[in-house]
N, CA, C and O atoms as a GROMACS GRO file, in nm:
protein
  592
    1MET      N    1  -1.715   4.087   0.750
    1MET     CA    2  -1.718   4.218   0.684
    1MET      C    3  -1.576   4.267   0.672
    1MET      O    4  -1.500   4.260   0.769
    2LYS      N    5  -1.538   4.318   0.558
    2LYS     CA    6  -1.405   4.363   0.534
    2LYS      C    7  -1.406   4.517   0.530
    2LYS      O    8  -1.487   4.579   0.461
    3PHE      N    9  -1.316   4.574   0.604
    3PHE     CA   10  -1.304   4.723   0.604
    3PHE      C   11  -1.174   4.759   0.534
    3PHE      O   12  -1.071   4.694   0.555
    4ASP      N   13  -1.178   4.861   0.451
    4ASP     CA   14  -1.053   4.910   0.398
    4ASP      C   15  -0.992   5.007   0.500
    4ASP      O   16  -1.060   5.051   0.593
    5ARG      N   17  -0.864   5.040   0.481
    5ARG     CA   18  -0.796   5.124   0.576
    5ARG      C   19  -0.862   5.259   0.598
    5ARG      O   20  -0.874   5.304   0.712
    6TRP      N   21  -0.905   5.323   0.490
    6TRP     CA   22  -0.964   5.454   0.497
    6TRP      C   23  -1.094   5.448   0.579
    6TRP      O   24  -1.116   5.534   0.665
    7ALA      N   25  -1.180   5.349   0.554
    7ALA     CA   26  -1.302   5.337   0.628
    7ALA      C   27  -1.276   5.313   0.779
    7ALA      O   28  -1.346   5.366   0.865
    8LEU      N   29  -1.173   5.232   0.807
    8LEU     CA   30  -1.140   5.207   0.948
    8LEU      C   31  -1.089   5.337   1.012
    8LEU      O   32  -1.126   5.367   1.126
    9ARG      N   33  -1.006   5.414   0.943
    9ARG     CA   34  -0.955   5.538   1.000
    9ARG      C   35  -1.067   5.637   1.027
    9ARG      O   36  -1.068   5.704   1.130
   10VAL      N   37  -1.164   5.647   0.934
   10VAL     CA   38  -1.274   5.738   0.953
   10VAL      C   39  -1.357   5.693   1.070
   10VAL      O   40  -1.398   5.776   1.151
   11ALA      N   41  -1.384   5.564   1.083
   11ALA     CA   42  -1.463   5.512   1.195
   11ALA      C   43  -1.392   5.539   1.327
   11ALA      O   44  -1.456   5.580   1.424
   12LEU      N   45  -1.264   5.517   1.332
   12LEU     CA   46  -1.189   5.539   1.454
   12LEU      C   47  -1.186   5.686   1.490
   12LEU      O   48  -1.202   5.722   1.606
   13ALA      N   49  -1.166   5.771   1.389
   13ALA     CA   50  -1.168   5.914   1.417
   13ALA      C   51  -1.303   5.959   1.470
   13ALA      O   52  -1.310   6.042   1.561
   14ALA      N   53  -1.411   5.905   1.413
   14ALA     CA   54  -1.544   5.939   1.461
   14ALA      C   55  -1.564   5.894   1.604
   14ALA      O   56  -1.624   5.965   1.684
   15ALA      N   57  -1.514   5.774   1.636
   15ALA     CA   58  -1.529   5.722   1.772
   15ALA      C   59  -1.450   5.804   1.872
   15ALA      O   60  -1.496   5.829   1.984
   16VAL      N   61  -1.330   5.847   1.834
   16VAL     CA   62  -1.250   5.931   1.923
   16VAL      C   63  -1.317   6.067   1.940
   16VAL      O   64  -1.322   6.121   2.050
   17ALA      N   65  -1.368   6.123   1.830
   17ALA     CA   66  -1.432   6.254   1.838
   17ALA      C   67  -1.555   6.250   1.927
   17ALA      O   68  -1.584   6.346   1.999
   18ALA      N   69  -1.629   6.137   1.920
   18ALA     CA   70  -1.747   6.124   2.005
   18ALA      C   71  -1.711   6.105   2.152
   18ALA      O   72  -1.777   6.158   2.241
   19ALA      N   73  -1.603   6.026   2.175
   19ALA     CA   74  -1.564   5.994   2.312
   19ALA      C   75  -1.491   6.107   2.381
   19ALA      O   76  -1.495   6.118   2.503
   20LEU      N   77  -1.424   6.192   2.304
   20LEU     CA   78  -1.346   6.299   2.363
   20LEU      C   79  -1.391   6.432   2.303
   20LEU      O   80  -1.329   6.483   2.210
   21PRO      N   81  -1.497   6.488   2.355
   21PRO     CA   82  -1.541   6.618   2.300
   21PRO      C   83  -1.427   6.720   2.302
   21PRO      O   84  -1.356   6.735   2.401
   22GLY      N   85  -1.413   6.789   2.193
   22GLY     CA   86  -1.307   6.888   2.181
   22GLY      C   87  -1.171   6.830   2.142
   22GLY      O   88  -1.072   6.903   2.132
   23ALA      N   89  -1.167   6.696   2.118
   23ALA     CA   90  -1.041   6.633   2.081
   23ALA      C   91  -0.991   6.686   1.948
   23ALA      O   92  -0.870   6.692   1.924
   24PHE      N   93  -1.085   6.725   1.862
   24PHE     CA   94  -1.046   6.781   1.734
   24PHE      C   95  -1.081   6.929   1.737
   24PHE      O   96  -1.194   6.968   1.709
   25ALA      N   97  -0.984   7.010   1.770
   25ALA     CA   98  -1.007   7.154   1.776
   25ALA      C   99  -1.031   7.204   1.632
   25ALA      O  100  -0.999   7.136   1.535
   26GLN      N  101  -1.086   7.323   1.622
   26GLN     CA  102  -1.114   7.379   1.491
   26GLN      C  103  -0.986   7.384   1.408
   26GLN      O  104  -0.882   7.432   1.454
   27GLY      N  105  -0.997   7.334   1.285
   27GLY     CA  106  -0.879   7.338   1.197
   27GLY      C  107  -0.793   7.213   1.209
   27GLY      O  108  -0.692   7.204   1.139
   28THR      N  109  -0.827   7.117   1.293
   28THR     CA  110  -0.746   6.998   1.309
   28THR      C  111  -0.830   6.871   1.281
   28THR      O  112  -0.807   6.765   1.339
   29ALA      N  113  -0.925   6.885   1.192
   29ALA     CA  114  -1.008   6.766   1.152
   29ALA      C  115  -0.921   6.662   1.086
   29ALA      O  116  -0.811   6.693   1.040
   30PRO      N  117  -0.968   6.539   1.082
   30PRO     CA  118  -0.890   6.434   1.018
   30PRO      C  119  -0.862   6.469   0.870
   30PRO      O  120  -0.945   6.530   0.803
   31SER      N  121  -0.746   6.430   0.825
   31SER     CA  122  -0.708   6.455   0.687
   31SER      C  123  -0.799   6.378   0.594
   31SER      O  124  -0.839   6.266   0.626
   32PRO      N  125  -0.834   6.437   0.480
   32PRO     CA  126  -0.918   6.364   0.384
   32PRO      C  127  -0.840   6.253   0.313
   32PRO      O  128  -0.901   6.169   0.247
   33GLN      N  129  -0.709   6.251   0.325
   33GLN     CA  130  -0.629   6.149   0.266
   33GLN      C  131  -0.575   6.057   0.375
   33GLN      O  132  -0.538   6.106   0.482
   34PRO      N  133  -0.570   5.926   0.354
   34PRO     CA  134  -0.515   5.833   0.454
   34PRO      C  135  -0.367   5.867   0.485
   34PRO      O  136  -0.292   5.907   0.396
   35ILE      N  137  -0.330   5.852   0.607
   35ILE     CA  138  -0.192   5.873   0.649
   35ILE      C  139  -0.137   5.741   0.704
   35ILE      O  140  -0.194   5.684   0.797
   36ASP      N  141  -0.029   5.695   0.648
   36ASP     CA  142   0.031   5.569   0.695
   36ASP      C  143   0.095   5.587   0.828
   36ASP      O  144   0.141   5.696   0.861
   37GLY      N  145   0.100   5.480   0.908
   37GLY     CA  146   0.168   5.482   1.035
   37GLY      C  147   0.071   5.489   1.149
   37GLY      O  148  -0.050   5.493   1.127
   38GLY      N  149   0.121   5.489   1.269
   38GLY     CA  150   0.039   5.497   1.389
   38GLY      C  151   0.020   5.357   1.447
   38GLY      O  152   0.076   5.259   1.398
   39THR      N  153  -0.058   5.351   1.551
   39THR     CA  154  -0.084   5.227   1.624
   39THR      C  155  -0.232   5.209   1.642
   39THR      O  156  -0.302   5.303   1.679
   40LEU      N  157  -0.282   5.091   1.616
   40LEU     CA  158  -0.419   5.053   1.641
   40LEU      C  159  -0.418   4.947   1.750
   40LEU      O  160  -0.353   4.843   1.737
   41THR      N  161  -0.490   4.974   1.857
   41THR     CA  162  -0.504   4.880   1.964
   41THR      C  163  -0.644   4.825   1.966
   41THR      O  164  -0.741   4.900   1.970
   42ILE      N  165  -0.657   4.691   1.962
   42ILE     CA  166  -0.785   4.624   1.962
   42ILE      C  167  -0.800   4.550   2.092
   42ILE      O  168  -0.714   4.470   2.127
   43ALA      N  169  -0.906   4.575   2.165
   43ALA     CA  170  -0.934   4.502   2.290
   43ALA      C  171  -0.987   4.364   2.257
   43ALA      O  172  -1.080   4.350   2.177
   44VAL      N  173  -0.931   4.263   2.318
   44VAL     CA  174  -0.974   4.125   2.294
   44VAL      C  175  -1.029   4.075   2.426
   44VAL      O  176  -0.968   4.095   2.531
   45SER      N  177  -1.147   4.008   2.421
   45SER     CA  178  -1.209   3.965   2.544
   45SER      C  179  -1.131   3.853   2.612
   45SER      O  180  -1.136   3.840   2.734
   46GLN      N  181  -1.061   3.774   2.536
   46GLN     CA  182  -0.975   3.673   2.595
   46GLN      C  183  -0.870   3.633   2.491
   46GLN      O  184  -0.883   3.665   2.373
   47GLU      N  185  -0.769   3.565   2.537
   47GLU     CA  186  -0.663   3.518   2.448
   47GLU      C  187  -0.721   3.424   2.344
   47GLU      O  188  -0.789   3.328   2.381
   48PRO      N  189  -0.697   3.449   2.216
   48PRO     CA  190  -0.752   3.357   2.115
   48PRO      C  191  -0.692   3.216   2.129
   48PRO      O  192  -0.575   3.201   2.165
   49THR      N  193  -0.771   3.116   2.101
   49THR     CA  194  -0.723   2.978   2.110
   49THR      C  195  -0.641   2.939   1.985
   49THR      O  196  -0.567   2.840   1.986
   50SER      N  197  -0.656   3.018   1.879
   50SER     CA  198  -0.586   2.992   1.756
   50SER      C  199  -0.581   3.118   1.674
   50SER      O  200  -0.672   3.200   1.682
   51LEU      N  201  -0.477   3.137   1.595
   51LEU     CA  202  -0.470   3.248   1.501
   51LEU      C  203  -0.505   3.201   1.359
   51LEU      O  204  -0.498   3.279   1.264
   52VAL      N  205  -0.541   3.076   1.348
   52VAL     CA  206  -0.581   3.018   1.218
   52VAL      C  207  -0.729   2.996   1.228
   52VAL      O  208  -0.776   2.898   1.287
   53SER      N  209  -0.805   3.091   1.168
   53SER     CA  210  -0.951   3.090   1.189
   53SER      C  211  -1.022   2.967   1.135
   53SER      O  212  -1.125   2.928   1.189
   54PHE      N  213  -0.969   2.907   1.031
   54PHE     CA  214  -1.042   2.792   0.976
   54PHE      C  215  -1.035   2.668   1.064
   54PHE      O  216  -1.107   2.572   1.037
   55LEU      N  217  -0.954   2.667   1.166
   55LEU     CA  218  -0.947   2.554   1.256
   55LEU      C  219  -1.035   2.574   1.380
   55LEU      O  220  -1.051   2.482   1.460
   56ASP      N  221  -1.090   2.692   1.396
   56ASP     CA  222  -1.175   2.720   1.512
   56ASP      C  223  -1.278   2.823   1.473
   56ASP      O  224  -1.242   2.921   1.408
   57THR      N  225  -1.403   2.807   1.509
   57THR     CA  226  -1.507   2.897   1.466
   57THR      C  227  -1.538   3.009   1.565
   57THR      O  228  -1.632   3.085   1.544
   58LYS      N  229  -1.458   3.021   1.672
   58LYS     CA  230  -1.484   3.127   1.769
   58LYS      C  231  -1.467   3.266   1.704
   58LYS      O  232  -1.371   3.290   1.630
   59THR      N  233  -1.560   3.354   1.732
   59THR     CA  234  -1.557   3.488   1.675
   59THR      C  235  -1.426   3.562   1.710
   59THR      O  236  -1.368   3.628   1.625
   60ASP      N  237  -1.381   3.549   1.833
   60ASP     CA  238  -1.256   3.617   1.874
   60ASP      C  239  -1.141   3.573   1.786
   60ASP      O  240  -1.059   3.656   1.745
   61ASN      N  241  -1.133   3.444   1.756
   61ASN     CA  242  -1.025   3.394   1.670
   61ASN      C  243  -1.039   3.447   1.527
   61ASN      O  244  -0.941   3.492   1.467
   62ARG      N  245  -1.159   3.442   1.474
   62ARG     CA  246  -1.184   3.484   1.335
   62ARG      C  247  -1.151   3.632   1.317
   62ARG      O  248  -1.088   3.669   1.218
   63ASN      N  249  -1.193   3.717   1.411
   63ASN     CA  250  -1.171   3.858   1.398
   63ASN      C  251  -1.020   3.894   1.396
   63ASN      O  252  -0.979   3.984   1.322
   64ILE      N  253  -0.940   3.825   1.476
   64ILE     CA  254  -0.799   3.852   1.477
   64ILE      C  255  -0.731   3.785   1.357
   64ILE      O  256  -0.646   3.847   1.293
   65SER      N  257  -0.766   3.662   1.326
   65SER     CA  258  -0.707   3.592   1.214
   65SER      C  259  -0.724   3.666   1.083
   65SER      O  260  -0.635   3.666   0.998
   66ALA      N  261  -0.843   3.729   1.069
   66ALA     CA  262  -0.869   3.804   0.942
   66ALA      C  263  -0.777   3.920   0.923
   66ALA      O  264  -0.763   3.970   0.812
   67LYS      N  265  -0.712   3.965   1.028
   67LYS     CA  266  -0.618   4.080   1.019
   67LYS      C  267  -0.476   4.035   0.986
   67LYS      O  268  -0.392   4.117   0.949
   68ILE      N  269  -0.450   3.905   1.000
   68ILE     CA  270  -0.311   3.857   0.977
   68ILE      C  271  -0.298   3.750   0.873
   68ILE      O  272  -0.186   3.713   0.836
   69THR      N  273  -0.411   3.696   0.824
   69THR     CA  274  -0.405   3.595   0.719
   69THR      C  275  -0.491   3.640   0.602
   69THR      O  276  -0.580   3.723   0.619
   70GLU      N  277  -0.466   3.585   0.483
   70GLU     CA  278  -0.544   3.615   0.366
   70GLU      C  279  -0.583   3.485   0.298
   70GLU      O  280  -0.516   3.384   0.312
   71GLY      N  281  -0.693   3.489   0.225
   71GLY     CA  282  -0.739   3.378   0.145
   71GLY      C  283  -0.702   3.393   0.000
   71GLY      O  284  -0.640   3.492  -0.039
   72LEU      N  285  -0.739   3.297  -0.080
   72LEU     CA  286  -0.716   3.307  -0.224
   72LEU      C  287  -0.800   3.417  -0.285
   72LEU      O  288  -0.756   3.485  -0.378
   73LEU      N  289  -0.921   3.434  -0.232
   73LEU     CA  290  -1.016   3.531  -0.286
   73LEU      C  291  -1.074   3.616  -0.174
   73LEU      O  292  -1.065   3.581  -0.056
   74ARG      N  293  -1.132   3.725  -0.210
   74ARG     CA  294  -1.212   3.806  -0.119
   74ARG      C  295  -1.343   3.831  -0.193
   74ARG      O  296  -1.353   3.801  -0.312
   75TYR      N  297  -1.442   3.885  -0.125
   75TYR     CA  298  -1.571   3.905  -0.188
   75TYR      C  299  -1.616   4.048  -0.172
   75TYR      O  300  -1.601   4.105  -0.064
   76ASP      N  301  -1.672   4.108  -0.278
   76ASP     CA  302  -1.719   4.246  -0.273
   76ASP      C  303  -1.856   4.250  -0.208
   76ASP      O  304  -1.907   4.147  -0.164
   77ALA      N  305  -1.917   4.367  -0.203
   77ALA     CA  306  -2.046   4.387  -0.136
   77ALA      C  307  -2.156   4.304  -0.201
   77ALA      O  308  -2.256   4.274  -0.135
   78GLN      N  309  -2.140   4.267  -0.327
   78GLN     CA  310  -2.240   4.184  -0.396
   78GLN      C  311  -2.202   4.036  -0.394
   78GLN      O  312  -2.259   3.956  -0.468
   79PHE      N  313  -2.104   3.999  -0.310
   79PHE     CA  314  -2.051   3.864  -0.296
   79PHE      C  315  -1.993   3.808  -0.424
   79PHE      O  316  -2.002   3.688  -0.449
   80ARG      N  317  -1.933   3.895  -0.505
   80ARG     CA  318  -1.860   3.853  -0.623
   80ARG      C  319  -1.715   3.832  -0.585
   80ARG      O  320  -1.655   3.913  -0.515
   81ALA      N  321  -1.659   3.719  -0.632
   81ALA     CA  322  -1.520   3.688  -0.598
   81ALA      C  323  -1.427   3.791  -0.662
   81ALA      O  324  -1.444   3.832  -0.777
   82GLN      N  325  -1.328   3.831  -0.579
   82GLN     CA  326  -1.226   3.926  -0.621
   82GLN      C  327  -1.088   3.866  -0.590
   82GLN      O  328  -1.078   3.790  -0.494
   83PRO      N  329  -0.983   3.894  -0.666
   83PRO     CA  330  -0.852   3.837  -0.640
   83PRO      C  331  -0.795   3.883  -0.508
   83PRO      O  332  -0.818   3.997  -0.466
   84LEU      N  333  -0.720   3.793  -0.442
   84LEU     CA  334  -0.644   3.829  -0.325
   84LEU      C  335  -0.511   3.757  -0.337
   84LEU      O  336  -0.420   3.811  -0.400
   85LEU      N  337  -0.493   3.639  -0.280
   85LEU     CA  338  -0.369   3.565  -0.305
   85LEU      C  339  -0.373   3.493  -0.440
   85LEU      O  340  -0.268   3.457  -0.493
   86ALA      N  341  -0.491   3.471  -0.494
   86ALA     CA  342  -0.505   3.422  -0.632
   86ALA      C  343  -0.526   3.543  -0.719
   86ALA      O  344  -0.612   3.626  -0.689
   87THR      N  345  -0.449   3.555  -0.827
   87THR     CA  346  -0.469   3.666  -0.920
   87THR      C  347  -0.573   3.637  -1.024
   87THR      O  348  -0.633   3.729  -1.081
   88SER      N  349  -0.597   3.511  -1.051
   88SER     CA  350  -0.701   3.469  -1.145
   88SER      C  351  -0.735   3.322  -1.114
   88SER      O  352  -0.662   3.254  -1.042
   89TRP      N  353  -0.846   3.277  -1.171
   89TRP     CA  354  -0.890   3.138  -1.151
   89TRP      C  355  -0.980   3.096  -1.265
   89TRP      O  356  -1.042   3.178  -1.333
   90GLN      N  357  -0.984   2.966  -1.284
   90GLN     CA  358  -1.071   2.909  -1.386
   90GLN      C  359  -1.150   2.795  -1.324
   90GLN      O  360  -1.101   2.726  -1.235
   91VAL      N  361  -1.271   2.777  -1.370
   91VAL     CA  362  -1.359   2.668  -1.322
   91VAL      C  363  -1.390   2.585  -1.444
   91VAL      O  364  -1.428   2.640  -1.547
   92SER      N  365  -1.376   2.454  -1.434
   92SER     CA  366  -1.405   2.368  -1.546
   92SER      C  367  -1.553   2.374  -1.583
   92SER      O  368  -1.637   2.416  -1.503
   93ALA      N  369  -1.584   2.331  -1.703
   93ALA     CA  370  -1.722   2.339  -1.752
   93ALA      C  371  -1.820   2.261  -1.661
   93ALA      O  372  -1.936   2.300  -1.646
   94ASP      N  373  -1.774   2.152  -1.602
   94ASP     CA  374  -1.863   2.074  -1.515
   94ASP      C  375  -1.865   2.127  -1.371
   94ASP      O  376  -1.938   2.075  -1.287
   95GLY      N  377  -1.784   2.232  -1.342
   95GLY     CA  378  -1.780   2.293  -1.208
   95GLY      C  379  -1.710   2.212  -1.103
   95GLY      O  380  -1.722   2.240  -0.984
   96LEU      N  381  -1.635   2.110  -1.146
   96LEU     CA  382  -1.570   2.020  -1.049
   96LEU      C  383  -1.424   2.047  -1.027
   96LEU      O  384  -1.366   1.993  -0.933
   97LYS      N  385  -1.363   2.128  -1.112
   97LYS     CA  386  -1.219   2.154  -1.105
   97LYS      C  387  -1.195   2.305  -1.105
   97LYS      O  388  -1.240   2.377  -1.194
   98TYR      N  389  -1.122   2.350  -1.004
   98TYR     CA  390  -1.086   2.492  -0.991
   98TYR      C  391  -0.935   2.503  -1.006
   98TYR      O  392  -0.861   2.426  -0.944
   99THR      N  393  -0.889   2.597  -1.087
   99THR     CA  394  -0.746   2.618  -1.102
   99THR      C  395  -0.720   2.765  -1.069
   99THR      O  396  -0.780   2.855  -1.127
  100PHE      N  397  -0.627   2.788  -0.974
  100PHE     CA  398  -0.595   2.922  -0.927
  100PHE      C  399  -0.453   2.956  -0.970
  100PHE      O  400  -0.364   2.872  -0.961
  101LYS      N  401  -0.432   3.080  -1.016
  101LYS     CA  402  -0.298   3.131  -1.040
  101LYS      C  403  -0.264   3.218  -0.918
  101LYS      O  404  -0.337   3.312  -0.884
  102LEU      N  405  -0.154   3.185  -0.853
  102LEU     CA  406  -0.119   3.253  -0.730
  102LEU      C  407  -0.041   3.383  -0.753
  102LEU      O  408   0.039   3.394  -0.846
  103ARG      N  409  -0.066   3.478  -0.668
  103ARG     CA  410   0.005   3.608  -0.675
  103ARG      C  411   0.155   3.586  -0.652
  103ARG      O  412   0.192   3.524  -0.552
  104PRO      N  413   0.240   3.634  -0.739
  104PRO     CA  414   0.384   3.616  -0.722
  104PRO      C  415   0.439   3.711  -0.616
  104PRO      O  416   0.379   3.814  -0.587
  105GLY      N  417   0.550   3.675  -0.558
  105GLY     CA  418   0.624   3.760  -0.466
  105GLY      C  419   0.569   3.764  -0.324
  105GLY      O  420   0.616   3.843  -0.242
  106VAL      N  421   0.470   3.678  -0.294
  106VAL     CA  422   0.414   3.672  -0.157
  106VAL      C  423   0.511   3.592  -0.069
  106VAL      O  424   0.558   3.485  -0.108
  107LYS      N  425   0.540   3.646   0.048
  107LYS     CA  426   0.630   3.580   0.141
  107LYS      C  427   0.562   3.551   0.273
  107LYS      O  428   0.470   3.623   0.314
  108TRP      N  429   0.605   3.448   0.339
  108TRP     CA  430   0.563   3.418   0.474
  108TRP      C  431   0.641   3.510   0.570
  108TRP      O  432   0.734   3.578   0.527
  109HIS      N  433   0.606   3.512   0.694
  109HIS     CA  434   0.670   3.594   0.795
  109HIS      C  435   0.822   3.563   0.804
  109HIS      O  436   0.902   3.649   0.842
  110ASP      N  437   0.859   3.441   0.770
  110ASP     CA  438   1.001   3.403   0.783
  110ASP      C  439   1.075   3.422   0.650
  110ASP      O  440   1.190   3.382   0.637
  111GLY      N  441   1.009   3.484   0.551
  111GLY     CA  442   1.076   3.511   0.423
  111GLY      C  443   1.058   3.404   0.318
  111GLY      O  444   1.096   3.423   0.203
  112ARG      N  445   1.000   3.289   0.358
  112ARG     CA  446   0.980   3.181   0.264
  112ARG      C  447   0.868   3.216   0.165
  112ARG      O  448   0.771   3.283   0.200
  113ASP      N  449   0.884   3.171   0.041
  113ASP     CA  450   0.786   3.199  -0.065
  113ASP      C  451   0.655   3.125  -0.036
  113ASP      O  452   0.657   3.010   0.008
  114PHE      N  453   0.544   3.192  -0.062
  114PHE     CA  454   0.411   3.131  -0.059
  114PHE      C  455   0.399   3.045  -0.185
  114PHE      O  456   0.441   3.088  -0.293
  115SER      N  457   0.342   2.925  -0.171
  115SER     CA  458   0.337   2.834  -0.283
  115SER      C  459   0.202   2.758  -0.292
  115SER      O  460   0.117   2.764  -0.202
  116ALA      N  461   0.187   2.688  -0.404
  116ALA     CA  462   0.068   2.604  -0.421
  116ALA      C  463   0.064   2.495  -0.316
  116ALA      O  464  -0.044   2.453  -0.275
  117GLU      N  465   0.180   2.448  -0.272
  117GLU     CA  466   0.183   2.346  -0.167
  117GLU      C  467   0.123   2.401  -0.038
  117GLU      O  468   0.058   2.327   0.035
  118ASP      N  469   0.144   2.529  -0.009
  118ASP     CA  470   0.083   2.591   0.110
  118ASP      C  471  -0.071   2.592   0.100
  118ASP      O  472  -0.142   2.570   0.198
  119VAL      N  473  -0.119   2.618  -0.021
  119VAL     CA  474  -0.265   2.618  -0.042
  119VAL      C  475  -0.318   2.477  -0.024
  119VAL      O  476  -0.419   2.455   0.042
  120ARG      N  477  -0.247   2.380  -0.084
  120ARG     CA  478  -0.286   2.239  -0.071
  120ARG      C  479  -0.292   2.197   0.076
  120ARG      O  480  -0.390   2.138   0.120
  121TYR      N  481  -0.189   2.228   0.148
  121TYR     CA  482  -0.185   2.194   0.293
  121TYR      C  483  -0.304   2.259   0.369
  121TYR      O  484  -0.369   2.194   0.451
  122SER      N  485  -0.331   2.387   0.342
  122SER     CA  486  -0.436   2.455   0.410
  122SER      C  487  -0.573   2.394   0.383
  122SER      O  488  -0.653   2.375   0.475
  123ILE      N  489  -0.600   2.364   0.256
  123ILE     CA  490  -0.731   2.306   0.220
  123ILE      C  491  -0.746   2.168   0.282
  123ILE      O  492  -0.852   2.137   0.338
  124LEU      N  493  -0.643   2.084   0.272
  124LEU     CA  494  -0.655   1.950   0.326
  124LEU      C  495  -0.662   1.950   0.480
  124LEU      O  496  -0.733   1.868   0.539
  125THR      N  497  -0.589   2.044   0.544
  125THR     CA  498  -0.597   2.054   0.689
  125THR      C  499  -0.736   2.100   0.732
  125THR      O  500  -0.794   2.046   0.827
  126GLN      N  501  -0.789   2.198   0.661
  126GLN     CA  502  -0.925   2.243   0.691
  126GLN      C  503  -1.026   2.133   0.673
  126GLN      O  504  -1.117   2.117   0.755
  127LYS      N  505  -1.011   2.055   0.565
  127LYS     CA  506  -1.104   1.945   0.538
  127LYS      C  507  -1.100   1.841   0.652
  127LYS      O  508  -1.203   1.787   0.692
  128LYS      N  509  -0.983   1.816   0.701
  128LYS     CA  510  -0.967   1.715   0.806
  128LYS      C  511  -1.001   1.766   0.943
  128LYS      O  512  -1.065   1.695   1.020
  129GLN      N  513  -0.961   1.887   0.977
  129GLN     CA  514  -0.970   1.937   1.114
  129GLN      C  515  -1.064   2.052   1.138
  129GLN      O  516  -1.108   2.073   1.251
  130GLY      N  517  -1.097   2.127   1.035
  130GLY     CA  518  -1.177   2.246   1.052
  130GLY      C  519  -1.325   2.214   1.077
  130GLY      O  520  -1.382   2.130   1.008
  131PRO      N  521  -1.387   2.279   1.173
  131PRO     CA  522  -1.525   2.251   1.205
  131PRO      C  523  -1.616   2.272   1.081
  131PRO      O  524  -1.707   2.192   1.055
  132ARG      N  525  -1.591   2.378   1.006
  132ARG     CA  526  -1.674   2.402   0.886
  132ARG      C  527  -1.616   2.325   0.766
  132ARG      O  528  -1.689   2.286   0.675
  133GLY      N  529  -1.488   2.305   0.768
  133GLY     CA  530  -1.422   2.242   0.653
  133GLY      C  531  -1.464   2.102   0.629
  133GLY      O  532  -1.470   2.060   0.513
  134ARG      N  533  -1.495   2.024   0.733
  134ARG     CA  534  -1.540   1.886   0.716
  134ARG      C  535  -1.666   1.878   0.629
  134ARG      O  536  -1.684   1.784   0.552
  135ILE      N  537  -1.754   1.980   0.643
  135ILE     CA  538  -1.876   1.979   0.567
  135ILE      C  539  -1.854   2.053   0.432
  135ILE      O  540  -1.892   2.002   0.326
  136THR      N  541  -1.794   2.171   0.439
  136THR     CA  542  -1.776   2.254   0.318
  136THR      C  543  -1.690   2.183   0.213
  136THR      O  544  -1.717   2.191   0.093
  137LEU      N  545  -1.587   2.114   0.259
  137LEU     CA  546  -1.494   2.049   0.167
  137LEU      C  547  -1.511   1.897   0.157
  137LEU      O  548  -1.422   1.827   0.108
  138ALA      N  549  -1.623   1.847   0.203
  138ALA     CA  550  -1.646   1.702   0.206
  138ALA      C  551  -1.630   1.639   0.065
  138ALA      O  552  -1.584   1.525   0.054
  139ASN      N  553  -1.667   1.709  -0.039
  139ASN     CA  554  -1.661   1.652  -0.175
  139ASN      C  555  -1.529   1.675  -0.244
  139ASN      O  556  -1.513   1.631  -0.358
  140VAL      N  557  -1.432   1.741  -0.179
  140VAL     CA  558  -1.302   1.761  -0.238
  140VAL      C  559  -1.229   1.626  -0.239
  140VAL      O  560  -1.203   1.568  -0.134
  141GLU      N  561  -1.197   1.579  -0.359
  141GLU     CA  562  -1.130   1.450  -0.370
  141GLU      C  563  -0.979   1.464  -0.359
  141GLU      O  564  -0.914   1.380  -0.297
  142ARG      N  565  -0.922   1.569  -0.418
  142ARG     CA  566  -0.778   1.590  -0.411
  142ARG      C  567  -0.747   1.734  -0.439
  142ARG      O  568  -0.829   1.807  -0.494
  143VAL      N  569  -0.629   1.773  -0.402
  143VAL     CA  570  -0.576   1.909  -0.429
  143VAL      C  571  -0.439   1.889  -0.488
  143VAL      O  572  -0.350   1.835  -0.423
  144ASP      N  573  -0.420   1.932  -0.610
  144ASP     CA  574  -0.291   1.922  -0.676
  144ASP      C  575  -0.214   2.052  -0.659
  144ASP      O  576  -0.271   2.161  -0.665
  145ALA      N  577  -0.086   2.041  -0.638
  145ALA     CA  578   0.000   2.157  -0.625
  145ALA      C  579   0.116   2.143  -0.719
  145ALA      O  580   0.224   2.099  -0.678
  146PRO      N  581   0.098   2.179  -0.845
  146PRO     CA  582   0.207   2.160  -0.942
  146PRO      C  583   0.328   2.248  -0.906
  146PRO      O  584   0.314   2.361  -0.860
  147ILE      N  585   0.444   2.193  -0.929
  147ILE     CA  586   0.569   2.264  -0.906
  147ILE      C  587   0.600   2.343  -1.035
  147ILE      O  588   0.600   2.288  -1.145
  148ARG      N  589   0.626   2.470  -1.016
  148ARG     CA  590   0.653   2.554  -1.134
  148ARG      C  591   0.794   2.603  -1.129
  148ARG      O  592   0.838   2.676  -1.218
   0.00000   0.00000   0.00000
């Protein structure tokens, strides 16, 4: 499930208000507009074994990984594909070839540009090592990463 920032702030404010009666004195209710900044602390039951969720199916790993990694697409409440790291995509008439256009200007934590080769590596690694990837990607014959 994906939460947007505003929904998360409202949920956290409600949790604090319920846990600390009187925490919001009259006239100090949460702002109707999101406010950037602050700190969110999430309790984790144990140290995650990986921050790359597709290599491990543990819920603890997935919940943390989803906050620090992104996929090519995301899905709305009706499970319709929406752009994320891919700005657009095409599917061949036979449904066997997918072509994604990647969002420009995306950087890794070290400043390196995100590229089609990164997508290729991720898909092939998931196919080889990922618990779900071996089944989900079993029919993937190849992944091309054209240099642009």
